[in-house]
C-alpha positions in Angstrom: 38.9 -3.6 1.3 36.6 -6.0 0.1 34.7 -6.3 3.2 33.9 -2.5 2.5 32.9 -3.1 -1.2 30.7 -5.6 -0.4 29.1 -4.0 2.2 28.4 -0.9 0.0 26.8 -3.3 -2.7 24.0 -4.3 0.0 23.4 -1.0 0.2 23.5 0.1 -3.5 21.2 -3.2 -3.8 19.1 -1.8 -1.4 19.0 1.6 -2.3 17.8 -0.3 -6.1 14.5 -1.7 -4.4 13.1 1.7 -2.2 13.7 3.7 -5.6 11.4 0.7 -7.2 8.8 1.7 -4.5 9.1 5.6 -5.3 8.5 4.9 -8.6 5.7 2.7 -8.3 4.0 5.4 -5.6 4.9 8.1 -7.8 3.0 6.6 -11.1 -0.2 5.9 -9.2 -0.2 9.2 -7.9 -3.6 9.7 -9.8 -4.9 6.0 -9.5 -8.1 5.4 -7.2 -7.9 4.5 -3.5 -3.9 3.7 -4.4 -2.1 3.3 -1.0 1.3 4.5 -1.1 4.0 2.1 0.1 7.1 2.7 2.2 10.3 0.6 2.3 11.9 -0.9 5.4 15.5 -1.7 6.3 17.1 -3.6 8.7 21.1 -3.8 9.5 22.7 -7.2 8.5 25.3 -9.6 10.8 28.3 -8.3 12.4 31.4 -9.7 12.5 32.6 -9.6 16.2 36.4 -8.5 16.3 36.6 -7.7 20.3 33.2 -8.7 22.4 32.6 -5.8 24.7 33.5 -6.9 28.5 36.6 -8.9 26.8 40.1 -8.8 29.1 43.0 -7.3 28.0 46.3 -9.8 27.6 48.3 -7.5 29.6 46.8 -6.2 32.9 43.2 -8.8 32.7 40.7 -5.4 33.0 37.8 -5.6 30.7 37.4 -3.5 28.0 33.8 -1.0 27.9 33.2 -1.2 24.0 34.5 -3.5 22.2 35.3 -4.1 17.8 32.0 -5.2 15.8 32.1 -4.7 12.3 28.6 -4.6 10.2 28.0 -6.6 7.2 26.0 -3.9 5.1 21.8 -3.5 5.2 18.8 -5.5 3.6 15.5 -4.6 2.3 12.7 -6.0 5.3 9.4 -5.4 3.9 7.3 -2.9 1.8 4.3 -2.0 3.7 1.3 -0.1 2.3 0.2 2.6 4.7 -3.5 3.2 4.1 -4.1 6.6 5.6 -7.5 8.4 4.0 -7.1 10.0 0.9 -8.6 13.2 -0.4 -12.1 13.0 -1.2 -12.9 14.3 -5.2 -16.2 14.9 -6.5 -17.4 13.1 -9.6 -20.7 13.5 -11.6 -23.7 13.9 -10.2 -25.5 12.0 -12.9 -28.3 9.9 -11.1 -26.6 6.8 -12.3 -23.5 7.7 -11.2 -22.5 5.2 -8.8 -18.8 6.0 -8.0 -18.4 5.9 -3.8 -15.3 6.0 -1.3 -14.9 5.0 2.4 -14.6 7.8 4.8 -12.7 5.8 7.4 -12.2 2.1 7.6 -13.2 -0.6 5.6 -13.1 -2.2 2.2 -15.4 -3.0 -0.3 -15.9 -6.7 -1.1 -16.0 -7.4 -4.7 -16.6 -10.9 -6.2 -14.0 -12.8 -8.2 -14.3 -14.5 -11.1 -13.3 -17.8 -9.0 -15.2 -17.3 -6.5 -13.0 -15.5 -3.7 -13.4 -12.6 -2.2 -11.2 -9.5 -3.1 -10.8 -6.2 -1.6 -10.5 -2.7 -2.7 -10.9 1.1 -1.6 -11.4 2.5 -5.1 -14.9 3.3 -5.3 -14.8 3.6 -9.2 -18.2 1.4 -9.9 -20.3 1.2 -13.1 -23.7 -0.6 -14.0 -23.2 -3.2 -16.1 -25.7 -4.5 -18.9 -27.8 -6.5 -16.4 -28.2 -3.4 -13.6 -25.7 -4.5 -10.8 -23.1 -2.7 -9.7 -19.7 -3.9 -10.6 -15.7 -2.6 -11.4 -14.7 -1.2 -14.2 -12.8 -5.1 -15.0 -16.6 -6.0 -14.6 -16.1 -7.8 -10.9 -19.5 -7.6 -8.9 -19.4 -5.4 -5.9 -20.9 -7.7 -2.6 -24.5 -6.2 -1.7 -24.6 -4.6 -5.7 -26.7 -6.7 -7.1 -29.7 -4.6 -7.6 -31.2 -5.0 -11.2 -31.7 -1.6 -12.2 -33.8 -1.0 -14.7 -33.7 2.4 -17.0 -37.2 2.1 -18.1 -38.5 2.2 -14.9 -36.0 3.9 -12.4 -34.6 7.2 -12.8 -31.4 6.8 -10.8 -29.5 5.4 -8.1 -29.2 6.5 -4.6 -26.5 5.2 -2.3 -27.1 6.3 1.7 -24.1 6.7 4.1 -25.0 3.3 5.9 -24.6 1.0 2.3 -28.7 1.0 1.6 -29.2 1.3 -1.9 -32.4 2.4 -3.1 -34.1 3.2 -6.8 -35.6 6.9 -7.5 -38.7 6.3 -10.1 -41.4 8.4 -11.6 -44.2 7.0 -9.5 -45.3 7.0 -6.4 -44.1 6.9 -3.3 -40.7 7.9 -6.2 -38.1 6.5 -4.0 -37.8 2.5 -3.4 -36.0 1.7 -0.5 -33.4 -0.7 0.7 -32.8 -3.0 -2.8 -29.2 -3.1 -1.7 -27.0 -3.7 0.7 -23.3 -2.7 0.8 -21.0 -4.2 3.7 -17.7 -3.0 4.5 -14.6 -5.4 6.0 -11.9 -4.4 7.6 -8.5 -6.2 9.1 -6.4 -6.0 12.1 -3.3 -5.9 10.1 -3.8 -3.9 6.5 -0.7 -4.1 6.0 -0.5 -7.7 5.7 -3.0 -8.0 2.7 -2.0 -9.4 -0.5 -1.8 -6.7 -3.7 -3.0 -8.4 -6.9 -3.5 -5.4 -8.8 -6.4 -3.8 -10.9 -6.6 -2.0 -7.1 -7.4 -5.5 -5.5 -6.1 -6.6 -2.6 -6.6 -10.2 -1.0 -6.6 -11.7 2.4 -3.3 -13.2 3.7 -1.7 -15.5 6.9 -0.3 -11.9 8.3 -4.0 -10.1 7.5 -6.1 -12.2 9.7 -9.8 -12.2 8.6 -12.0 -10.3 7.8 -14.4 -8.8 9.7 -17.4 -7.3 7.9 -20.1 -5.2 9.4 -22.8 -2.1 7.3 -21.1 1.1 6.9 -21.2 3.6 9.9 -21.6 0.7 12.9 -18.8 -1.6 14.3 -16.3 0.7 13.8 -16.7 0.8 10.1 -16.6 4.2 8.0 -19.2 5.8 6.1 -20.3 5.8 2.7 -20.6 9.0 -0.2 -22.1 8.9 -3.2 -20.9 10.9 -6.2 -17.0 11.1 -4.1 -14.0 9.5 -5.1 -10.8 8.8 -2.6 -7.6 10.0 -4.2 -4.6 7.6 -3.8 -2.3 9.3 -0.5 0.8 9.7 -2.3 2.3 13.3 -1.3 4.2 13.9 -4.6 6.7 16.2 -2.4 7.8 13.6 0.1 7.9 11.0 -2.6 10.5 13.5 -4.1 12.4 14.1 -1.4 12.9 10.3 -0.7 13.8 10.1 -4.3 16.5 12.4 -4.1 17.8 11.2 -0.8 17.6 7.3 -2.1 19.8 8.9 -5.0 22.0 10.6 -2.6 22.6 6.8 -0.8 22.9 5.0 -4.0 26.1 7.5 -5.0 27.7 6.9 -2.1 27.9 3.6 -2.1 29.1 3.8 -5.4 31.9 6.4 -4.1 32.5 3.7 -1.1 33.1 0.7 -3.6 35.8 3.3 -5.9 37.3 3.7 -2.7 38.1 0.7 -1.4 39.2 -0.4 -5.3 41.5 2.5 -4.8 42.8 1.4 -1.2 43.2 -1.8 -2.9 45.3 -0.5 -6.3 47.3 1.5 -3.5 48.1 -1.6 -1.5 49.3 -4.0 -5.2 51.9 -1.5 -5.8 53.2 -1.6 -2.5 55.3 -4.3 -4.0 56.1 -3.0 -6.7 
């Protein structure tokens, strides 16, 4: 019975971690570029009470099936699922630089310490220096374009990542003022999330491979569109109910084991 209590306790602990992941998914259902997480489990070590194939003492024959008692479950990983989110149009304003990656690839963001972070969140702004930055003010690599509202009437970003200006003077359009490059990883699920919709590379993710959009397997860039999160609310709600039921079953197992111990204790009375 004590083994049953500990086994059930591991299940309850694992379901607590699972509900934490589900809650975070649901909390970010409207976060641009957010990728939902999935919890993965593994069973724990087994007590091999009688190995399969061992000989019986009476006849010397071998038993076809042994006796193995498991010790519960553990959370082995929480992985990001980098499937494409839906596209949502934003403003068509001349200086709106919202964009999304349609296909593989991450935008490259320059952090204050000089490191490069990666994001699928394409919500960008133009700062006081006329450069493209995130909502936190981190520069987009390739977005150092120096827009001047007194000279330029708008910003155009092509599907291949080329950035140009529109002007009131002839010829009316100034191309190749900046060039966005995307990055991709062999194992994007190995990236380390640091918050603010940003990831940094890790040993597990591998080194980034960079290229222009629409080349070397990279996706294209779409201006005036944002990628929504890939959280499926129906799936998350179903998973939440299943997790709650599994947790309740764990509590029932502990209560049942406790009742059995109480009945054994009462035999001496």
